[in-house]
C-alpha positions in Angstrom: -6.6 -21.0 15.4 -3.2 -19.4 14.1 -4.7 -19.2 10.7 -7.8 -17.1 11.7 -5.3 -14.9 13.8 -3.2 -14.2 10.9 -6.1 -13.3 8.9 -7.1 -10.7 11.2 -3.7 -9.3 11.3 -3.4 -9.3 7.6 -6.8 -8.7 6.0 -7.1 -9.5 2.4 -5.8 -6.2 0.3 -9.3 -5.0 -0.9 -10.3 -4.7 2.7 -7.0 -3.1 3.5 -7.7 -0.5 0.6 -11.0 0.1 2.1 -10.1 0.3 5.6 -9.6 3.9 7.0 -6.2 5.2 8.0 -4.1 3.2 10.1 -4.7 5.3 13.4 -8.4 4.8 12.9 -7.8 1.2 12.1 -5.6 0.6 15.3 -8.5 2.3 17.4 -11.3 0.1 15.9 -9.1 -2.8 16.1 -8.4 -2.0 19.7 -12.1 -1.6 20.4 -12.9 -5.0 18.9 -10.2 -6.7 20.6 
């Protein structure tokens, strides 16, 4: 379980590069959580 949680906190680099700005990512993450 800890591994999945770590992967959610630190997505693969390609996904990070495709992600929107940090503020938008935080909002999306908050809604998803």
